[in-house]
N, C-alpha and C positions, 0 to 999 in steps of 0.2 A: 504493501500501499505504500508506504514510502519512497519504497523508489519510482512509482509510478508518479507521483505529485512530483518528483524532482525532474523528471524526465519529459511531465509534462511543462512546467515551471523553465524547462529549456529551450525546451519545441517554440512556447510564445516568444521566449526573448530573442531566439533565432527568428520569427518573421516578425518581430517590432525591429531589429535593428535591420533586416530586409527591407521592410517600409521604408524607416527611416534613412534609409543610402538611395533609394527610388528617390524619396520627395527632395533630398538633396539633388541630385542629377536632374530629375523636372525643374527645381527653382534654380538652377544654374542653367541651366538651356534657356529655359524663358529667358532670365536676364540679360545672354548672348545677346535673343532673337531680338528682344527691348533695345539695346546698345545700337543693335546692328540696325535695326530700322530706323533710329532717331538720325544715326548717322549717315542713313540714306538721303534722307530727309533735309538735312543740315547740307550735303553735297548737293545735292538739287534746287538747293536755295541759294547757294552761292553760284551753281552754273547759270543758274538763270537771273541774279542780281537780286535777287530778293532779299530782306531782311530773313532774318532766323533770330530770334529771341527762347527757342522753346530748351527751357533746363534740360539738362542728359537725364535720364533713366537715374531714380533715385538720390538726384540731386537733392540739399532739404538747405536751403537759407535761413540760417539759424538764426541773421540779422533781424529778418522777418517775422520768425517764430513760426517759420513756415516747417512742413510732413513732407515725407518723400514723396516725390512726383511720379506716375508713370503709370 
């Protein structure tokens, strides 16, 4: 009975660790996509001579009490 409980906890811990690793990878991939899209918008504006004042993803203007954008 005790060994079954230990095995169950180990199985759950492995599943949680796997889910956390997957979530981290997805978050990193999402951030990379957001930065790439922002960069493309910035470059397009520059090529077209348009102003571009959009802050990069995750930028926080601490002076204005802002929160992360994006």
